[in-house]
C-alpha positions as CSV (number, residue, x, y, z in Angstrom):
1,M,74.3,36.7,70.7
2,S,73.7,32.9,70.4
3,F,76.9,32.1,72.3
4,F,75.5,34.4,75.2
5,F,72.4,32.3,75.5
6,I,74.6,29.0,75.2
7,K,76.7,30.2,78.2
8,L,73.5,31.2,79.9
9,T,71.8,27.7,79.5
10,S,75.0,25.6,80.1
11,A,75.9,27.5,83.4
12,G,72.5,27.1,84.5
13,F,72.6,23.4,84.0
14,Y,76.1,23.2,85.6
15,Y,74.7,25.1,88.9
16,W,71.0,24.1,89.0
17,Y,70.4,20.6,87.4
18,P,71.6,18.4,90.1
19,T,69.5,20.2,92.6
20,Y,66.5,20.1,90.3
21,L,66.9,16.3,90.1
22,Q,67.1,15.8,93.7
23,E,64.4,18.3,94.9
24,S,61.8,18.3,91.9
25,M,62.3,14.9,90.4
26,K,63.2,13.1,93.8
27,F,66.2,11.3,92.6
28,S,68.8,10.4,95.4
29,K,71.8,12.7,95.5
30,S,73.7,9.7,94.1
31,D,71.5,9.3,91.2
32,A,71.4,12.9,90.4
33,L,75.2,13.2,90.3
34,D,75.3,10.2,88.2
35,I,72.7,11.6,85.7
36,F,74.6,15.0,85.6
37,S,78.0,13.4,84.9
38,Y,76.5,12.2,81.9
39,F,76.2,15.8,80.7
40,S,80.0,16.2,80.8
41,V,80.5,12.8,79.1
42,G,78.1,14.1,76.2
43,S,80.0,17.3,76.2
44,F,83.4,15.5,75.5
45,F,82.0,13.4,72.7
46,G,79.9,16.4,71.5
47,N,83.0,18.7,71.1
48,A,85.0,15.8,69.2
49,I,82.2,15.1,66.8
50,M,81.0,18.3,66.1
51,G,84.4,19.6,65.8
52,L,85.4,17.0,63.3
53,V,82.0,17.5,61.3
54,S,82.7,21.3,61.0
55,D,86.1,20.5,59.7
56,I,84.8,18.5,57.1
57,V,81.6,20.4,56.0
58,P,82.6,23.5,54.1
59,L,80.3,25.8,56.2
60,R,80.3,25.7,60.0
61,S,77.2,27.7,60.8
62,P,74.8,25.0,59.6
63,I,76.4,22.5,62.1
64,F,76.2,24.9,64.9
65,E,72.4,25.7,64.1
66,F,71.9,22.0,63.9
67,G,73.3,21.5,67.3
68,I,71.4,24.2,68.8
69,V,68.0,22.9,67.4
70,L,68.8,19.5,68.8
71,S,69.7,20.9,72.2
72,T,66.5,22.9,72.1
73,I,64.6,19.7,71.3
74,F,66.5,17.7,74.1
75,M,65.4,20.4,76.7
76,F,61.8,20.2,75.7
77,I,62.2,16.4,76.2
78,L,63.6,16.7,79.6
79,A,60.7,19.1,80.5
80,Q,58.3,16.6,79.2
81,G,60.0,13.7,81.1
82,S,59.8,15.8,84.1
83,T,55.9,15.6,84.2
84,T,56.0,11.8,84.6
85,S,55.2,10.4,88.2
86,D,57.9,7.7,87.9
87,P,61.1,9.3,86.2
88,S,63.4,6.8,84.5
89,L,67.1,6.9,85.5
90,S,68.1,5.9,82.2
91,F,66.0,8.2,80.2
92,F,67.3,11.3,82.1
93,S,70.9,9.9,81.7
94,L,70.5,9.5,77.9
95,I,68.7,12.8,77.3
96,T,71.2,14.6,79.6
97,A,74.1,13.1,77.6
98,L,72.7,14.2,74.2
99,L,71.9,17.6,75.7
100,G,75.6,18.0,76.7
101,A,76.9,16.8,73.4
102,T,74.7,19.3,71.3
103,L,74.9,22.2,73.6
104,F,78.9,22.0,74.3
105,G,79.4,20.9,70.8
106,S,78.0,23.9,69.6
107,T,80.5,25.9,71.5
108,I,83.6,24.3,69.9
109,V,82.0,25.2,66.3
110,I,81.5,29.0,67.7
111,A,85.3,28.7,68.5
112,A,86.2,27.6,65.1
113,I,83.8,30.4,63.6
114,E,85.7,32.9,65.7
115,C,89.1,31.7,64.3
116,D,87.7,31.6,60.7
117,M,86.5,35.2,61.2
118,G,89.8,36.5,62.6
119,N,91.7,34.7,59.7
120,Y,89.6,36.2,57.1
121,V,90.1,39.7,58.5
122,K,93.9,38.8,58.5
123,E,93.8,37.7,54.8
124,T,91.6,40.4,53.3
125,H,92.9,43.4,55.3
126,N,96.4,42.3,56.7
127,V,95.3,43.0,60.1
128,K,95.7,40.6,63.0
129,A,92.2,40.2,64.6
130,L,91.9,36.6,65.9
131,G,92.2,37.5,69.5
132,T,90.0,40.6,69.2
133,F,87.2,38.5,67.5
134,S,87.7,35.8,70.3
135,G,87.8,38.3,73.1
136,V,84.7,40.3,72.2
137,I,82.6,37.1,71.5
138,D,83.6,35.2,74.5
139,G,83.5,38.3,76.6
140,F,79.9,38.9,75.4
141,A,78.9,35.3,76.1
142,S,80.4,35.2,79.7
143,L,77.6,37.8,80.7
144,G,75.3,34.9,80.2
145,S,77.3,32.9,82.7
146,V,77.0,35.8,85.1
147,L,73.4,36.1,84.7
148,S,72.7,32.3,85.3
């Protein structure tokens, strides 16, 4: 269920955030796209860092939960920054990068959890289920992308 909302949120950001920055925050098209590019940069580093941490820590779910909590906080910070009369390019760039890192970093942890679940079923019941787990979880999450 949480992956559904992550995909809903991330697709919403991909499709609407540059327009929001231009129309509501009055950034130029160039500045809005520059800010938005930091979302992808943050995503790259978030995937690497959270994936590494989830391999080191014995349980993956606390890493996922930490990422989701942080991404929620960053969304609230962006919302509060939106109320200022003179928005800062560097402020929005930094928070957008951190949001990308925590939001997409959480998706890589979900993928690792899917693999862990599939391997657990294989080891305990001698049934191959990795593809089934991934398909069901990713398929349900994709409905979030459709709704955005």
